[in-house]
C-alpha positions in Angstrom: 37.4 -31.3 -10.4 40.8 -33.5 -10.7 39.0 -36.8 -9.4 36.5 -36.3 -12.7 39.6 -36.1 -15.2 41.3 -38.5 -13.6 40.7 -41.1 -16.2 40.8 -38.3 -19.2 43.5 -38.3 -22.0 44.0 -34.2 -20.8 44.7 -35.1 -17.2 48.1 -33.6 -17.9 46.7 -30.5 -19.5 44.3 -29.9 -17.1 46.8 -30.1 -14.1 49.4 -27.6 -16.2 46.1 -25.6 -16.5 45.2 -25.3 -12.8 48.7 -25.2 -11.4 50.3 -22.4 -13.7 47.2 -20.1 -14.9 48.5 -20.5 -18.3 45.7 -19.2 -20.8 44.0 -21.6 -23.2 46.2 -20.8 -26.1 48.9 -20.7 -24.4 48.4 -24.0 -23.1 47.6 -25.5 -26.4 50.7 -24.1 -28.3 53.2 -26.5 -25.9 55.4 -28.8 -27.1 57.7 -31.1 -24.9 60.5 -28.6 -25.8 58.8 -26.1 -23.7 59.1 -28.5 -20.7 61.9 -28.8 -18.5 61.0 -31.0 -15.7 64.5 -31.0 -14.1 64.6 -27.5 -13.7 60.9 -27.0 -13.1 60.2 -25.0 -15.8 57.5 -24.0 -18.6 58.6 -21.8 -21.3 55.8 -20.1 -23.6 57.1 -20.0 -26.9 53.8 -20.1 -28.9 50.2 -19.6 -28.2 47.4 -20.9 -30.5 44.9 -18.5 -31.9 41.4 -18.5 -32.3 42.1 -19.1 -36.8 44.4 -21.8 -35.9 47.6 -19.8 -36.6 50.7 -20.0 -33.9 51.8 -17.0 -32.7 54.1 -15.3 -30.1 52.5 -15.4 -26.3 51.6 -12.3 -24.6 54.7 -10.6 -23.1 54.2 -11.3 -19.3 54.1 -15.2 -19.5 56.9 -16.2 -21.4 58.4 -18.6 -18.2 57.0 -19.6 -15.2 58.1 -22.0 -12.7 55.7 -25.7 -12.6 54.2 -26.5 -9.5 56.6 -28.3 -6.8 53.8 -30.6 -5.6 54.5 -34.3 -6.2 50.6 -34.9 -7.3 51.5 -32.8 -10.3 55.1 -34.0 -10.7 54.0 -37.7 -11.0 51.3 -36.6 -13.6 53.9 -34.4 -15.9 56.4 -37.7 -15.6 53.5 -40.0 -16.6 
């Protein structure tokens, strides 16, 4: 699946989705300020709702560690 997305502009989004298990709205609500590459953490502060507005995320997923795989880190830093 990642091979098929290798030239896709959403490759980083796909990598984060696969390695973190975030919901679609949570992924689409991420901003760069939510990403701490040095600490290896993503903080989910908002979720994009179906009506196009942002809302608070579900309480079970506010902070998740990123994957430590070197392949994912290369994509995240690109």
